[in-house]
C-alpha positions as CSV (number, residue, x, y, z in Angstrom):
1,X,7.5,39.5,-152.2
2,X,7.8,41.9,-155.1
3,X,7.3,40.4,-158.6
4,X,10.4,39.7,-160.7
5,X,10.7,38.0,-164.1
6,X,12.4,34.6,-164.1
7,X,15.7,34.2,-166.0
8,X,13.6,33.0,-169.1
9,X,11.2,36.0,-168.6
10,X,14.1,38.4,-168.5
11,X,15.5,37.0,-171.8
12,X,12.1,37.4,-173.4
13,X,11.8,40.9,-172.1
14,X,15.2,41.8,-173.5
15,X,14.2,40.4,-176.9
16,X,10.9,42.3,-176.9
17,X,12.6,45.6,-176.0
18,X,15.0,45.0,-178.9
19,X,12.1,44.9,-181.2
20,X,10.4,48.0,-179.8
21,X,12.7,50.9,-179.4
22,X,9.7,53.0,-178.1
23,X,8.9,51.5,-174.7
24,X,5.2,52.4,-175.1
25,X,5.0,50.2,-178.2
26,X,6.4,47.3,-176.2
27,X,3.7,47.6,-173.5
28,X,1.1,45.2,-174.8
29,X,3.7,42.4,-175.6
30,X,5.3,42.9,-172.2
31,X,1.9,42.8,-170.4
32,X,1.3,39.5,-172.2
33,X,4.7,38.2,-171.1
34,X,3.9,39.3,-167.5
35,X,0.5,37.6,-167.5
36,X,2.1,34.3,-168.7
37,X,4.9,34.7,-166.2
38,X,2.8,35.6,-163.1
39,X,-0.5,34.0,-164.1
40,X,-2.4,37.3,-164.1
41,X,-1.8,41.0,-163.9
42,X,-2.2,42.1,-160.3
43,X,-1.7,45.7,-159.5
44,X,1.8,44.9,-158.2
45,X,2.7,43.2,-161.5
46,X,1.4,46.2,-163.5
47,X,3.4,48.5,-161.3
48,X,6.5,46.3,-161.8
49,X,6.0,46.4,-165.6
50,X,5.7,50.2,-165.4
51,X,9.0,50.4,-163.6
52,X,10.7,48.0,-166.0
53,X,9.6,50.0,-169.0
54,X,10.0,53.4,-167.4
55,X,6.4,54.3,-168.0
56,X,4.0,56.1,-165.7
57,X,2.0,53.6,-163.6
58,X,-1.3,55.2,-164.6
59,X,-0.5,54.6,-168.3
60,X,0.2,51.0,-167.7
61,X,-2.8,50.5,-165.4
62,X,-5.2,52.1,-167.8
63,X,-3.8,50.2,-170.8
64,X,-3.9,46.9,-169.0
65,X,-7.4,47.3,-167.6
66,X,-8.8,48.4,-171.0
67,X,-7.9,45.1,-172.7
68,X,-10.0,42.1,-171.7
69,X,-7.5,39.6,-173.1
70,X,-5.1,40.6,-170.3
71,X,-6.2,38.7,-167.2
72,X,-6.5,40.8,-164.0
73,X,-7.5,37.9,-161.8
74,X,-6.4,34.3,-161.3
75,X,-7.7,32.0,-164.0
76,X,-8.2,28.2,-164.0
77,X,-5.8,25.9,-165.8
78,X,-8.4,25.9,-168.6
79,X,-9.9,29.3,-169.1
80,X,-13.2,28.8,-171.0
81,X,-14.4,31.9,-172.9
82,X,-17.8,31.7,-174.6
83,X,-18.8,34.3,-177.2
84,X,-22.1,35.8,-176.1
85,X,-22.3,38.4,-178.9
86,X,-25.1,38.6,-181.4
87,X,-24.2,35.9,-183.9
88,X,-23.3,33.4,-181.1
89,X,-26.3,34.4,-179.0
90,X,-28.7,33.8,-181.9
91,X,-27.2,30.4,-182.4
92,X,-27.5,29.2,-178.8
93,X,-24.5,30.6,-176.8
94,X,-26.8,31.2,-173.8
95,X,-27.6,27.5,-173.7
96,X,-23.8,26.7,-174.0
97,X,-23.1,29.0,-171.0
98,X,-25.9,27.5,-168.9
99,X,-24.6,24.0,-169.7
100,X,-21.1,25.0,-168.7
101,X,-22.4,26.5,-165.5
102,X,-24.1,23.2,-164.6
103,X,-21.2,21.0,-165.7
104,X,-18.5,23.1,-163.9
105,X,-20.6,24.3,-161.0
106,X,-19.4,27.9,-161.6
107,X,-20.7,31.0,-163.2
108,X,-19.0,33.5,-165.5
109,X,-16.2,35.2,-163.7
110,X,-15.6,32.3,-161.4
111,X,-13.1,29.4,-161.1
112,X,-13.7,25.8,-160.0
113,X,-12.5,25.0,-156.4
114,X,-9.7,22.8,-157.8
115,X,-8.6,25.7,-160.1
116,X,-9.0,23.6,-163.2
117,X,-11.6,25.7,-165.0
118,X,-12.6,29.3,-165.1
119,X,-15.5,30.6,-167.1
120,X,-16.2,33.9,-168.9
121,X,-18.6,35.3,-171.4
122,X,-16.8,37.4,-174.0
123,X,-18.1,39.8,-176.7
124,X,-16.5,38.4,-179.8
125,X,-14.2,35.5,-180.8
126,X,-14.4,36.5,-184.5
127,X,-16.2,33.3,-185.4
128,X,-19.6,34.6,-186.4
129,X,-19.9,32.3,-189.4
130,X,-19.3,29.2,-187.2
131,X,-21.2,30.3,-184.1
132,X,-21.6,29.4,-181.3
133,X,-17.9,29.5,-180.4
134,X,-15.7,29.3,-177.4
135,X,-12.0,29.5,-176.7
136,X,-10.2,27.4,-174.1
137,X,-6.8,29.0,-173.5
138,X,-5.4,29.3,-177.0
139,X,-7.7,26.8,-178.7
140,X,-10.9,27.7,-180.6
141,X,-14.0,25.5,-180.8
142,X,-16.8,26.4,-183.2
143,X,-20.2,25.1,-184.3
144,X,-20.8,24.1,-180.7
145,X,-23.5,21.8,-179.5
146,X,-24.0,20.6,-175.9
147,X,-22.6,17.2,-176.9
148,X,-19.4,18.9,-178.4
149,X,-19.0,20.9,-175.2
150,X,-19.2,17.7,-173.2
151,X,-16.6,16.0,-175.3
152,X,-14.3,19.1,-175.0
153,X,-14.7,19.2,-171.2
154,X,-14.2,15.5,-170.8
155,X,-11.0,15.6,-172.9
156,X,-9.7,18.6,-170.8
157,X,-10.6,16.9,-167.5
158,X,-8.9,13.7,-168.7
159,X,-5.7,15.6,-169.6
160,X,-5.9,17.2,-166.1
161,X,-6.3,13.8,-164.5
162,X,-9.9,14.1,-163.2
163,X,-13.6,13.8,-164.1
164,X,-15.8,16.8,-165.2
């Protein structure tokens, strides 16, 4: 089945296009909308966006694949991104990632079998002064310790109705 925005998605698209008379300028916001609407940007979704905006498919595909904040694969309900850049690395990010791998039973780029968690190492969360840092969906966590990570995972699992 071909992708199509929901009624709410169509309304948001119309609002976005009203703000961006040049369709190219609307591309990133529309890709964000599409990723929220469809869960991730499959090739079919990117082609759909290209058609809706009247842009060449190659332009949309190269733009979407350039930006790591636009998911190109299914993600867990809680997408855990750990900064592994220099400041976070020097303050223990590798240990945080290893701890998450043990707790979740997955590695970076993977998702738990129940689709609750996905894990990813990212290059920068702009929290160098409060490293190590991670982002879960839209929430940031800084000055991490293994105990803080456990508290965060337990709270997330609890909100999802299970045990980490």
